[in-house]
C-alpha positions in Angstrom: 145.3 140.7 53.8 141.6 139.8 54.3 138.7 141.6 52.6 137.6 143.1 55.9 141.1 144.5 56.5 141.2 145.9 53.0 137.8 147.6 53.6 138.9 149.2 56.9 142.2 150.4 55.3 140.4 151.9 52.3 137.9 153.7 54.6 140.7 155.1 56.7 142.5 156.4 53.5 139.2 158.2 52.5 138.9 159.8 55.9 142.5 161.1 55.8 141.8 162.5 52.4 138.9 164.6 53.8 136.1 162.6 52.2 132.9 162.8 54.3 131.5 159.4 54.9 128.1 158.4 56.3 128.0 156.6 59.7 129.4 153.2 59.2 127.2 150.2 59.9 129.0 147.5 61.9 130.9 145.0 59.8 130.6 141.5 61.1 133.8 139.5 61.1 133.2 136.2 59.3 133.9 133.0 61.2 137.1 131.3 60.1 136.5 128.0 58.4 139.0 125.3 59.2 141.1 124.1 56.3 139.9 126.8 53.9 142.1 129.6 52.8 140.8 133.2 52.4 140.1 134.2 48.7 142.7 136.4 47.0 142.1 140.2 46.9 140.1 141.5 43.9 141.2 144.4 41.8 137.6 145.7 41.4 136.8 145.3 45.1 134.9 148.4 46.5 134.8 148.2 50.3 132.6 151.3 50.6 130.0 149.7 48.4 129.9 146.7 50.8 129.5 149.1 53.8 126.4 150.8 52.5 124.8 148.1 50.4 120.9 148.1 50.9 119.2 145.0 52.2 117.8 142.5 49.7 114.0 142.4 49.2 112.2 139.3 50.4 111.0 137.7 47.2 109.3 134.8 49.0 106.8 137.0 50.9 103.3 135.9 50.1 100.3 138.2 49.8 97.8 138.0 52.7 94.6 136.1 52.2 91.6 138.4 51.4 89.8 139.4 54.6 86.0 138.9 54.9 84.1 142.0 53.9 82.2 143.9 56.6 78.7 145.2 56.0 76.5 147.4 58.1 73.0 146.1 58.6 70.4 148.8 59.1 68.9 147.4 62.3 66.1 149.9 62.5 64.9 149.1 59.0 65.3 145.4 59.6 63.2 145.7 62.8 60.6 147.8 61.0 60.2 145.0 58.4 59.3 142.5 61.1 62.6 140.7 61.6 64.4 140.2 64.8 67.3 142.4 65.9 69.6 142.0 68.9 68.9 144.0 72.1 65.3 144.6 71.1 62.7 144.6 73.8 61.0 141.3 74.6 58.6 140.3 71.9 56.4 137.5 70.9 58.6 136.7 67.9 61.7 136.7 69.9 60.2 134.3 72.5 59.0 132.0 69.7 62.4 131.7 68.2 64.0 131.1 71.6 61.8 128.0 71.9 62.4 127.0 68.2 66.2 127.3 68.3 66.8 125.3 71.6 66.5 121.7 70.2 68.4 122.8 67.1 71.3 124.2 69.1 71.3 121.1 71.3 71.6 118.8 68.3 74.2 121.0 66.6 76.4 121.0 69.7 76.1 117.2 70.3 73.8 117.6 73.4 70.6 116.3 71.8 68.8 113.0 72.1 71.6 111.3 70.2 74.6 112.4 68.2 73.8 113.9 64.8 76.3 113.9 61.9 76.7 117.4 60.6 74.2 118.5 63.2 75.4 122.1 62.9 74.3 122.2 59.2 70.6 123.3 59.4 68.5 123.7 56.2 65.4 125.8 56.2 63.0 124.9 53.4 59.4 124.5 52.5 57.2 122.5 50.2 56.2 125.5 48.1 57.1 129.2 47.7 55.6 131.8 49.9 55.5 129.8 53.1 58.0 132.0 55.1 61.2 129.9 54.9 63.5 132.9 54.3 61.8 134.9 57.1 62.3 131.9 59.3 66.0 131.4 58.3 66.9 135.0 58.9 65.2 135.2 62.3 66.6 131.8 63.4 70.1 133.0 62.5 69.8 136.3 64.3 68.3 134.5 67.3 71.2 132.1 67.5 73.7 135.0 67.1 72.3 136.3 70.3 73.5 133.2 72.2 76.6 133.6 74.4 78.3 130.4 73.2 77.6 130.2 69.5 78.4 131.9 66.2 76.2 131.6 63.2 76.6 131.7 59.4 73.6 132.4 57.3 73.9 130.9 53.8 71.6 132.0 51.0 71.3 128.6 49.2 68.2 129.5 47.3 70.3 130.0 44.2 67.4 130.2 41.8 65.6 133.0 43.7 67.9 134.4 46.4 66.3 136.8 48.8 68.3 137.0 52.0 70.5 140.0 51.0 67.5 141.9 49.7 65.5 141.3 52.9 68.4 142.6 54.9 68.9 145.6 52.7 72.1 144.5 51.0 73.1 144.5 47.3 73.8 141.2 45.4 77.3 139.9 45.9 79.5 136.9 45.0 79.1 133.9 47.2 78.4 130.2 47.4 78.2 129.3 43.7 81.3 131.2 42.9 83.3 129.3 45.6 82.0 125.9 44.5 82.5 126.7 40.8 86.2 127.2 41.6 86.4 123.9 43.4 87.5 125.8 46.5 86.8 125.7 50.3 88.0 129.3 50.8 85.0 131.5 51.5 87.0 134.3 53.1 86.8 136.5 50.0 83.0 136.3 49.7 81.9 136.0 53.4 80.1 139.1 54.7 80.7 139.9 58.4 78.0 142.1 59.9 77.5 144.5 62.7 75.6 141.8 64.5 78.7 140.5 66.3 78.3 136.7 65.9 76.4 136.7 62.5 78.1 136.4 59.1 76.4 135.9 55.7 77.4 133.8 52.7 75.4 135.1 49.6 74.1 132.8 47.0 76.6 134.2 44.5 76.6 134.6 40.7 73.7 132.7 39.0 74.9 129.6 37.2 73.2 127.5 34.6 74.4 124.3 36.3 73.5 125.3 39.9 71.9 122.0 40.7 75.0 120.1 39.6 77.2 122.4 41.6 75.2 121.9 44.8 75.4 118.1 44.3 79.1 118.0 43.4 82.1 116.7 45.3 83.3 120.3 45.5 80.1 121.2 47.4 80.5 118.3 49.8 84.1 119.3 50.6 83.0 122.9 51.2 80.2 121.7 53.6 82.6 119.5 55.5 85.1 122.3 55.8 82.4 124.8 56.9 80.9 122.3 59.5 84.3 121.4 61.1 86.3 124.6 60.9 84.8 126.2 64.1 83.3 124.0 66.8 81.0 126.8 68.0 79.6 127.6 64.6 76.0 126.8 63.5 75.3 127.2 59.8 71.7 128.1 58.6 70.9 127.4 54.9 67.9 129.2 53.3 67.2 126.7 50.5 64.7 126.5 47.6 61.3 124.9 48.1 61.5 121.1 47.9 58.7 120.5 45.3 59.7 123.1 42.7 63.4 122.6 42.2 66.0 119.9 42.7 68.6 122.1 44.3 67.0 121.7 47.8 67.0 117.9 47.5 70.7 117.9 46.4 71.6 120.1 49.4 69.4 118.1 51.8 71.5 114.9 51.5 74.4 116.6 53.4 72.4 118.3 56.1 72.3 117.2 59.7 69.0 119.0 60.5 66.1 120.2 58.3 63.4 122.6 59.2 60.3 122.4 57.0 58.2 125.5 57.1 54.5 125.0 56.4 52.0 127.8 56.0 49.0 127.2 58.2 45.6 126.6 56.5 47.3 127.0 53.1 49.7 124.2 52.3 47.9 120.9 51.6 48.6 117.8 53.5 49.6 116.0 50.3 52.2 118.7 49.5 53.6 118.4 53.1 53.8 114.6 52.9 55.5 114.7 49.5 58.0 117.3 50.8 58.8 115.2 53.9 59.4 112.1 51.6 62.1 114.0 49.7 64.1 114.6 52.9 63.5 111.1 54.5 67.3 110.5 54.8 68.0 113.5 57.0 68.7 112.5 60.6 66.6 115.2 62.2 63.5 116.9 60.7 61.6 119.7 62.3 58.3 121.2 61.2 57.2 124.8 61.7 53.6 125.7 61.2 53.8 129.4 60.2 50.9 131.7 61.0 49.4 129.2 63.3 46.5 130.4 65.5 47.1 129.2 69.0 45.5 130.4 72.1 47.7 131.2 75.1 47.2 131.8 78.7 49.6 134.7 78.4 48.7 138.1 76.9 49.8 136.9 73.5 49.7 133.8 71.4 52.4 132.0 69.4 52.5 132.5 65.6 54.4 129.2 65.1 53.6 125.7 65.9 56.6 123.3 66.1 57.7 119.8 66.5 60.7 117.6 65.5 61.8 114.0 65.2 64.6 111.8 64.2 64.7 110.4 60.7 64.8 106.8 61.8 61.6 107.0 63.8 58.3 106.2 62.2 55.8 109.0 62.3 
């Protein structure tokens, strides 16, 4: 007699004895295997236990990867501080950044004068502090986030003096240095998604004594390659340290496709600008923004930025 037949017989005996049983789950009949005899009946066999045995837990189930944290930007406070916000009324600042972003987007998406390696990695820097690079980086990122066809990640790579989160009204948080220090390319646990639909932020992260070495490491190069190639519509804006005060910006510049050098009008010396440009000579595309420029306009307002850009192999 097979095990299934023994179970059915035992259950029938229990019913006849007046024992109340729960509803029986269907018992599948095992397929007969040719040439193999059924095992002999066991004395300790409990057919009822087989009928009601709970399912086994799946021990191989893996925990889900941490989702990016969502933060709410106070758009009214951001606008009051002089930064761009989506859906704002037409303004001089918004129009300026529409002009500034156009060649950068074209190069990032392979539609520029010629192909640019890592064209969607754009570093915003300056020769010296206080020239408006962080202001430019944030506004450029928000302006690009307003595009229909592109998403943007704003990376605070000024690891010595991070300011992006503070300017946006957010507290310090883990970020870039933490990921590189772990030799990882997974930024999902430290990436901040915002209520500006196409804008995400990667903070600078926990201060590190060897920040320069981290930014120049193979781990950083792998991270940049992954960030650049993971999404074909993503443009990544790096707010980096000033070129002439630290070496972090120069280490970062070697992996950038485009660099925007912000120069404060009537303040930064020509010698400082020239020295800064020399440090980023290897970058394929370099753009210069003259912040606080006084330019007359035939319209009712004047532009506060002067701009121009060129390819690294050209002699200027």
